[in-house]
PALOPA-234514 format. One record per residue (C-alpha): residue number from 0; z negated, x, y negated. Coordinates in Angstrom, 2 decimals. Each point is the difference from the previous one (the first is absolute). Layout:
<atoms>
NUM/Z/X/Y
...
</atoms>
This chain:
<atoms>
0/11.11/-15.85/62.71
1/-2.24/3.00/0.68
2/-2.54/-1.26/-2.53
3/-0.17/-3.35/1.80
4/-0.14/1.64/3.43
5/-2.72/2.44/-1.09
6/-1.91/-2.72/-1.90
7/-0.74/2.37/-2.87
8/0.24/-1.24/-3.62
9/2.62/1.69/-2.18
10/-0.95/0.11/-3.69
11/3.00/0.41/-2.32
12/-1.62/0.10/-3.42
13/2.54/-0.53/-2.82
14/2.93/0.35/2.38
15/1.47/-1.32/3.21
16/2.31/-2.86/0.84
17/-0.38/-3.29/-1.84
18/0.31/-2.05/3.19
19/-3.10/1.66/1.46
20/-2.04/-2.03/-2.50
21/0.20/-2.89/2.47
22/-2.81/0.70/2.45
23/1.25/-2.71/2.34
24/2.94/2.27/0.82
25/-1.56/3.42/-0.66
26/-3.69/-0.44/0.86
27/-0.86/3.71/-0.12
28/1.79/1.02/-3.22
29/-1.75/-0.33/-3.37
30/2.11/0.78/-3.13
31/-2.99/0.00/-2.33
32/0.01/-0.30/-3.82
33/3.72/-0.69/-0.31
34/3.24/-0.16/1.93
35/3.59/0.46/-1.24
36/0.36/-3.69/-0.87
37/-3.24/-0.29/-1.97
38/0.76/3.28/-1.76
39/3.48/-1.19/-0.98
40/-1.36/-3.33/-1.16
41/-2.66/1.77/-2.05
42/2.56/2.23/-1.72
43/2.27/-2.94/-0.82
44/-2.97/-1.98/-1.32
45/-1.01/2.97/-2.16
46/3.48/0.22/-1.49
47/-0.14/-3.75/-0.62
48/-3.32/0.38/-1.81
49/1.58/2.56/-2.33
50/2.86/-2.40/-0.72
51/-2.17/-3.06/-0.59
52/0.10/-1.79/3.34
53/1.95/-0.39/3.22
54/2.50/-2.32/-1.69
55/0.91/2.86/-2.35
56/1.33/2.07/2.92
57/3.19/-2.04/0.13
58/2.90/2.13/-1.16
59/-1.98/3.24/-0.01
60/1.47/3.02/1.74
61/-2.24/1.90/2.43
62/0.99/3.11/1.94
63/-1.96/1.09/3.07
64/0.31/3.73/0.65
65/-1.15/0.48/3.58
66/-0.59/2.88/2.38
67/2.67/0.25/2.70
68/-2.29/-0.69/2.95
69/-1.18/-3.05/1.96
70/-3.02/-0.07/-2.32
71/2.20/-0.02/-3.09
72/2.40/-2.59/1.37
73/-2.57/-2.53/1.20
74/-0.26/-1.82/-3.32
75/3.78/-0.49/-0.42
76/-0.01/-3.59/1.33
77/-3.24/-0.78/-1.84
78/1.44/0.94/-3.39
79/3.15/-1.96/0.86
80/-2.12/-3.06/0.77
81/-1.97/0.26/-3.25
82/3.20/0.62/-1.96
83/1.40/-3.26/1.31
84/-3.26/-1.82/-0.66
85/-0.49/1.15/-3.60
86/3.59/0.58/-1.05
87/-0.08/3.67/-0.97
88/2.94/2.30/0.63
89/-0.73/2.62/2.63
90/1.45/3.36/0.98
91/-1.54/2.13/2.75
92/0.91/3.67/0.06
93/-0.86/2.43/2.78
94/-1.18/3.57/-0.54
95/0.53/2.15/3.11
96/-3.01/1.96/1.23
97/-1.63/2.07/-1.42
98/1.16/-1.26/-3.39
99/0.29/3.20/-2.00
100/3.50/-0.91/-1.20
101/0.44/-3.31/-1.84
102/2.63/0.63/-2.66
103/2.50/-2.45/1.52
104/-2.58/-2.75/0.41
105/-1.18/0.23/-3.60
106/3.56/0.06/-1.30
107/0.47/-3.32/1.80
108/-3.24/-1.30/-1.49
109/1.12/1.09/-3.46
110/3.25/-1.94/0.39
111/-1.85/-3.12/1.14
112/-2.50/0.01/-2.91
113/-2.82/-1.65/1.99
114/-3.07/-1.44/-1.63
115/-2.25/1.61/2.62
116/0.21/2.54/2.79
117/-2.33/-0.32/2.98
118/-0.70/3.40/1.54
119/-0.59/-0.33/3.73
120/-0.28/3.70/0.57
121/-1.62/2.63/2.13
122/-1.00/3.60/-0.65
123/2.24/2.09/-2.22
124/2.23/-3.01/-0.65
125/-2.53/-1.41/-2.47
126/-0.32/2.77/-2.61
127/3.73/0.71/0.31
128/0.71/-3.66/-0.76
129/-2.19/0.08/-3.11
130/1.52/3.23/-1.30
131/3.55/-1.17/0.69
132/-0.71/-3.34/-1.69
133/-1.13/1.87/-3.10
134/3.20/2.06/-0.01
135/2.06/-3.19/0.23
136/-1.96/-1.68/-2.77
137/-1.71/-2.67/2.10
138/-3.53/-0.79/-1.28
139/-2.87/0.81/2.35
140/-1.92/-3.10/-1.09
141/2.69/-2.10/1.70
142/-0.36/1.81/3.32
143/-2.46/-1.61/2.43
144/-1.10/2.08/2.98
145/-1.05/-1.30/3.38
146/-3.22/0.92/1.78
147/1.39/3.30/1.34
148/1.24/1.01/-3.45
149/-3.35/-0.22/-1.78
150/-1.83/3.28/0.58
151/-0.66/3.06/-2.12
152/2.58/1.88/2.06
153/2.60/-2.53/-1.12
154/-0.57/0.34/-3.74
155/-1.45/3.42/-0.82
156/3.17/1.89/1.05
157/2.02/-2.35/-2.21
158/-1.95/1.02/-3.12
159/0.86/-1.96/-3.14
160/2.62/-1.97/1.92
161/-2.83/-1.94/1.67
162/-1.59/-1.23/-3.24
163/0.08/-3.80/-0.02
164/0.74/-0.27/3.72
165/-1.89/-2.69/1.95
166/-0.58/-0.33/3.74
167/-1.75/-2.50/2.23
168/-3.21/1.03/1.76
169/-2.64/-1.56/2.23
170/-2.93/2.04/-1.27
171/-1.01/1.79/-3.15
172/-0.21/3.75/-0.53
173/-2.87/1.95/-1.53
174/-3.47/1.22/0.99
175/-2.20/-2.51/-1.84
176/-0.59/-2.28/2.99
177/-3.39/0.29/1.74
178/1.56/0.42/3.45
179/2.10/2.93/-1.23
180/-2.99/1.58/-1.71
181/-2.07/-0.38/3.17
182/2.70/1.72/2.05
183/0.14/2.85/-2.50
184/-3.78/0.37/0.19
185/-0.70/-0.40/3.71
186/3.21/1.33/1.53
187/1.56/2.60/-2.28
188/-3.36/0.86/-1.58
189/-1.31/1.01/3.42
190/3.07/2.05/0.80
191/1.38/-2.58/2.42
192/3.45/-1.52/0.21
193/3.35/1.77/0.08
194/1.27/-0.65/-3.52
195/0.94/3.48/-1.21
196/1.29/-1.05/-3.43
197/-2.89/-1.80/-1.71
198/2.29/-0.99/-2.87
199/1.33/-2.62/2.41
200/-3.26/-1.93/-0.21
201/0.69/-3.34/-1.65
202/3.77/0.34/0.33
203/2.13/-2.94/1.11
204/0.30/1.06/3.63
205/-3.59/1.27/0.22
206/-1.29/-3.38/-1.12
207/2.41/-1.78/2.32
208/-1.57/1.97/2.83
209/-3.44/-1.15/-1.11
210/1.11/-3.64/-0.06
211/1.59/0.47/3.41
212/-3.29/1.35/1.29
213/-1.93/-2.93/-1.46
214/2.29/-2.53/1.68
215/-0.19/1.71/3.38
216/-3.78/0.42/-0.06
217/-0.58/-3.56/-1.18
218/2.25/-1.40/2.75
219/-1.99/1.92/2.62
220/-3.28/-1.10/-1.59
221/1.10/-3.65/0.13
222/1.03/0.40/3.64
223/-3.30/1.66/0.96
224/-1.92/-2.80/-1.70
225/1.61/-2.36/2.51
226/0.34/2.14/3.14
227/-2.93/2.37/-0.34
228/-0.72/3.43/-1.45
229/1.92/1.95/2.61
230/3.38/1.52/0.70
231/2.52/-2.80/-0.42
232/3.13/-0.86/1.93
233/3.36/-0.18/-1.70
234/-0.06/-3.79/0.12
235/-3.44/-0.08/-1.59
236/1.14/2.25/-2.84
237/3.05/-2.23/-0.40
238/-2.36/-2.96/-0.40
239/-1.82/1.91/-2.72
240/3.22/0.55/-1.95
241/0.99/-3.64/0.49
242/-3.27/-0.99/-1.69
243/-0.01/2.68/-2.69
244/-1.10/-1.73/-3.19
245/-1.27/1.99/-2.97
246/-0.67/-2.08/-3.08
247/-0.63/1.63/-3.41
248/-3.77/-0.08/0.56
249/0.31/1.92/3.28
250/2.44/2.45/-1.57
251/-2.52/0.66/-2.77
252/-2.79/0.47/2.55
253/2.15/2.66/1.66
254/0.27/1.87/-3.30
255/3.67/-0.85/-0.41
256/-0.03/-2.49/-2.88
257/3.25/0.38/-1.97
258/1.30/2.52/2.55
259/1.53/-2.96/1.80
260/-0.63/-3.71/-0.29
261/-0.40/-1.79/3.33
262/1.69/-0.72/3.31
263/0.11/-3.03/2.27
264/1.76/0.48/3.33
265/0.99/-2.82/2.33
266/1.70/0.28/3.36
267/3.07/-2.05/-0.96
268/0.66/1.33/-3.51
</atoms>
């Protein structure tokens, strides 16, 4: 309500409520790149691709290990819906915050013998899940992480237990992209910026921040092209986000080819 009253766009990149995708109801909220539904659908489609198609999901057993928070619980009905649609067996197991104790959950998983475990984790829960899975003999290459279980912080502490683990992401990692190299040269090279640990350059979250910056700047640029090169109102910036369209050619022109693909925002979807 405050967002609507203040008329200031709220950008929830890679998170936020699924229902805010409908701009007819939430005109000032923009869950860019993915929302919980599209993420869940992407994970299920990925599992299907490993099995040979969506029809091969019937009879499979999938466990969702989720963080005990509103964020973790949001996909419960979505997985239930897709389970009914594709015919796979589903168990959803909660891990209380912060997630540094998961022995009971993985004992349950071991008894159920699932084909796949989806890790919808957060923070310390992720490496603990991978290490506990290894102790219980569950293969890491059958664990699929969500978008907040995909960073270096999630796998490095797990060591060998993370080998073979896969997680969904909306952007690539690494420093080879021209936009990243330009930031290194013109920002960090000139002693600017506040990144103390330069080893973070090109990491998952560092590159997500770059993509976030691209989307915000491009939305403002689009709005200024219509309303003038001046300070914009909240409604004018909202219009810019509603018309944010970056095709692969524009992404390449921004130096972000292969960092992310494209985006096409509309007000009602």
